[in-house]
Residue, then its C-alpha position, 0 to 999 in steps of 0.5 A: m499500499s502506498e504511504q498515506q499523506w496527511i493534509l491539514a486544511t488551510t486555515e484562515q482566521p474568520p473576523e471576530w463579528f463572524i465568530q460572534a454571529v456563529k456563536q448565536y447558533a451555538p451559545a453553549s460554546g465559543g463558536y470558534f471551531a464552527a466559524q473557522l469551518l464555515w468560513q473556509r467553506g465559503i459561508r462569509d456573510d450573515a445571510q449565507l450563514a442564516a440560510f445554511v444553518n436554519p432552513k427556515a431562512y432559506q428560500p427554496a427554488n420553485p419546481f417550475e424553474f426546470g422550465q418547459e420540461i416540467h410543464r410538459a411533464v405536469e401536462r402529461l400527467q394531468q392528461a393521464r389522470e383525466t383519461g384514466e391511463k395506466i402509469a408505471i413508475w420505473g425506479d432503480f435498486d439503490a437507496d436513491g432509486i428506492t427512495s425516489t420510487a417511494v416518493l413517486w408512489d406515495g406522491l402520485g398515489q394522491f392523484f392516481a389509484q395505486n396498484t390499478q392505475l399506478i404501479y412501480y417496477i424495480p429492476n433486478r441488480l443481479t440480472e438486469s442493469h440500471g435503467l430501462n430495458c426493452q423486455g420490461i417495457e414490452r411487458l408493460a405494453k402488453q398490460g396496457f400502460q401508456l406512460i412511464v415515469t422513471c426516477d433516478t435513471g433513464s437519461t441515456n436510455i435512448s434506444e429503450i425510449t425509442y422502442a417505448k414510443q414504437l409501442g405507444i408508451d410515452v416516457i417522462v424521465t426524472d433523473h440526475h445522471t449524466l446527459p446524452p449528447e442530444r435530448p432523448p425522444v421523451t415527452a419530458i426529461i427533468n434533470p438538473r444537469y441541464l441547469h447551470q452548475t451554480h443553480q440551486l437545484f443542480h446537485l439534486s439527486g434522484v429522489a429530490v428530482a422526483y420530489k420536485l416533479v410531485e411538488a409541481l403537481y401539488q401546485t397545479l392541482p392543489n385540491v386533489p391531495q389528501q396528504p401534505l407534501q411535506d409527508l415525503l420529505d423523510l424519504v427525500a432525506v434518506g435518498l439524498i444523504a445515501d446518494l452522496v450528492q453535494l449537499s448544497g442549495d435545495c439539497r441541504y434544504l430538503a435534507q434538513l427538513g427531512i431529518g427533522q421529520l425522520q426524528e419526529d416520526f421515530k419519537k412516536t410509538p411504533g403503532m403511531r408512526r407514519r412510516p413504521g418500516v423506517g422506524r423498525l429499521l432504525e431500531l434494528c440499526q440502533k439509530s434514532g433518525d436525528r443524525p445524517t450518519d443514522i442514514s449514511f451508516g444505518l438506513g442507506p447501507r441496509i436499503n442497498a444491501v437488499s439488491r446486493i444480496q438478493g438482486d430484487a429489492s422491490f419490497c423495500v418500497e413497501l417497507l418505506t410506505s406501508r402503514d401495516q406494522k406487522r408486514v413492515n416488521e417482517l420486511a425490515e428483518v429481511t432487510e437487516l438479514a441481507n445487511t448482515r450477509r452483505k457485511s460478511l461478503q464484503k469482508d471476504v472480497a476485501q481480504q481476497v482483493a488485499q491478497k491480489l494487491s500485495k502482489m502488484d506494483l502500485s508504483t507503476t499502476s495508475v488504475i487498479v483493475l482486478e478480476d475474479p470468478q468468485w466475487a459477488v457482484g453486489v459488493l464490488g462497488l463497496v470494496a472498490g471504494q475502500v481500495a480507492q481510498e487506501t491506495g489513492r488510485p481509481t479501482i475497478l473490481l470485476s466478477t467473471e463468474g460467467v453470467g451473460g446479460l446486461g452489466g453491473e452496478n451503475t451501468s446504463s445503456s451508454s454503450p456501443s451495443s444495442p440493448t436488444s443485441s444478444t450476448s449469450s455467446t460472450l462471457l462478460a465480466r461485470g463490476s464496479a468502479r470508484s474514484v479518488n483524487s478528483v479523477d473523473l472516472y466516468q470520462l475515463v471509462k467512457h474513453q474505453s467504450h469501444l471495449l465495453h458492453r455497457f457502462g454508466g454512472h458518475p465521476y466518482a462511481a461507475g458500473l461496467s460490463l465487458p467481454v472477458e477477453n477484453i480485460p487485458l487490453f481495457t486495463e492497459a488502455i485506461n492506465q495509459r489514458l490516466r497516466q497521460s492525463l496526470g502528466g507525471t503527477t504521482l497518485t498518493p492516498t490522502v486524508q485531510a484534517d480540518l481542525a486541530v483540537t485537543v482531547a480537552d476540546l472533545g465533548k458535548e459542546l464541540f459536538l453541538e458546535l460542529k453539528l451546525l454544519e450538518p447535514c454533511g456530504m460532498g462539498n461539505p464533509v464531516p469535519k476531521l479533527l487532528i488530535q496531536n501528541c496523544w496516546f490510547e488506553n484500555a484498548w479492546h476489540r470484539n466481533q460485532q453481533d448481528w440483530q439476532g445476537k449472532k456473531v458476524q465477522y465484523i471487527k470494532a476496536e474501542f479505546d480511551i484517548r488521552d493527551g496533556s490537555t486534560r486528566n480525563p480520557f475520551p472514549g473512541v472506536w475504530w471500525g473494522h480494525y483490531k486493538d493491536e493496530l492502534s499505535i503504541g506510545r505517543c501518536d497523532c490521529i485524525a478522527e470524527l466526533d460522534y454521539n453514540t445513541f445506543k450508549k448515550r455518550y459522545e465518542i470519536r470515530l478513528m479515521a487515521v493514526r500514526s506514531r509521532q516518529q512517522s507523523a508529517i502533517n503536510n503544513q509548511n508553517s511551524a514555530l517554537v512556542i516557549d511557555w514562560r507564563n506566570i514566571s516572575t524572572l524571564p530566562l535569558l537566551p542567546s541573541p540568535t534564539s532571542p524569543l519574541l515576547l508576548k506579555d499581554c494575554p490574548t483574548s482571541w485566537e486571532d490575537l495569538r495567531a498574529h503573533l505566531r505569524r510574526s514569529l514565523h516571519n522573523q524565524q524566532p521563537l514565541a514566548l508566552a510570557w503573560s501572568k494570570p489576569d486579575p480582572k475588575p468587575p465590568e460594572q467597575i470598569w464602566l464607572t472608571l470610564v465615566g470618571l475618566a470621561k468627566y475628568l477629561s472633559r473638565t481639564n480639557q486634556l487629550v488622551t490616546r486610545m492606547q492610554l484608555l485601553e491600558k487604563l481600563g484593561i479592555n480591548d478595542q471592541a469593548l472600548l468602541l462600545g463604551l465610547r458609544g455609550l458615553k455619547y448617549l450619556g451627553f459626552k462628545i468625543s472628537r479626534q485630533d490626529r491620534l488624540l481624543t478629546f472629551s466634552q459634555h453637552s446637555t443631550i442625554e438619550p437614557s434608553l439608548a445609553e442603557a442598551a449601549v452600556e449593556k452591550f459594553l458590559a457584555a463585551v467586557r465579560e466575554e473578553q475576560f472570559q476569553r482572557e481566563y481561557f487563554a491565560e491557562v490554555p494548555l501549551s499542547t493546544i497552542e502547538a496544535i494551532v500553530n500547526s493549523q496556520 
């Protein structure tokens, strides 16, 4: 395996006003960490912040912003309603496709009679591909269906759509996948990729596009539906988060609302839940539905597992939509059993892939392509994703088990072969591909389309099938293509940390602060925390048990983490690893902060660890920090190493960073040389300021801003608020060069003065609180901040 490179995200200290704005949403904490993350992720004004954190402050897009296409779709659905036509929802077998189908089933079910006028069809993952196929279309034609509405699929099914048209079936496509060069011959195609990439609807997943179609129909025929449109939002959240789309714009808005709805429904007794099947799934995976990770680590994998193991996932739509508690409990248990089997299969395939990788020279490999006749096709995408992350290379895993047919995961009809052509005489390999390091895997595979039977997918995930005899040529060609595009650049597995923290920082306050960024996803990843110079204690591991209490081959190490910032340890877990894999002695680690609903505790989820000897954070800024706090006589150092003294206790990280930058520039150590502050009560400081103002106005003496700051022991922000309060008390303050003059007049505004004084007192209290913190902040924390510059 390649040596993993650690990167600490470039940090830019946000201004104080932004930190205070963020703190309003996280009153229990200082808001510093969340403000830093939000600032570096492009949230930089009050309006952006409000819309990001609070969905009520966000203005969602109208569904008719899809333009003429959605008008055509609504008109065709109205026609079908008026004439009593039969409609088939054509879905997909992954979590986005299943939830898309469920949204259309419940949503269109308000306008069309379910099971008679409206049905749904989910392709079999193991025998069919993603997308439309001619055999299924032909069956629908024989049953008298005149309209197909796709969800999460269909954009590139040109031949199949043409075939449906020949049989008298109209097609409405709702999808978010790659577009064909020309508009397909459909009645309507609603796909956000036709919009500009800055449009707030551009990143919608399949389920969100399906929701927008239902929303348009609700707006057009508002008196028909019996159930509120909002009832669909929990399904939308599940599909959005499970599909790994960029959670910005309407995606984030819909996910936020949906998670809230998911949580509210779970709080009810099972018999009162609107979606008892979802509630039972959450119970089986020991989640409560209030976190995005409950979907990404709980619901999503379980829904996906059904088609991976059984092929046919049609019953998952019933699981998500039925009110029959006994029935959905049975389906949830079948789903959980499939997920248990998926874990075992995934582990077996991962071990076999690791053996093959150990025999490869990765220094000469740009794209990993591996094959085996025994691999289960349904888990290849999951294992390929693991390998891609570990090696830093796009990974393609193929099963050559000898099953002819339509290809593997994420395949569509974007291929040179006709969907009706016979492949029975050709031995096909089927598999999945995953990418990393911003390599556009879809385009990379597309350039080899002449060697493939079928392929399709996203820039980061694709599915493909190809004749077994083409594998060697495909492997050579795709590696050559990527090497040419990289131009000599070396692919290295990387893991990026967002913030440097200490063990003392971990816990409820930091968790709630970082929770402001949820839901996280592409473009807004879960914050990765760098913890330096730490060590592990009380480590142990065990096999995880499945929902029936049976052992399964799935390992989890548990431990306590410590460092010099606190005497209290903090719990953590490392999924898929043994305790012996933890570093012995001092180390650095990258982790995510989480809340364990089952154990009712805050814990870290370890992502990467290395010993201090190995540690090499990719950050060029470094400085030596000397701790001389509370020392009456400072030591003397030789002049070449004479330190930059910081005698005044800072009140913010920005104060400290300014001195750190100066010490770096001068290439000298930074000595923390302040004493523990002895603050006066804020009310006394205010009275002192008023007294100074009266004395200066009476004597006509001039004073500098620095003299006032030194006399009062406050910072600029508090002084500014204090001077504003003096103006409302009848003082006139004028500036002459850098000097201030005070005089009194008769105009007094009591109510404004009272409000201004309260702001001044609050600012002084906050400043004193921060000064007390920085007076004794652990040196390890300051060193971590140095490394985060």
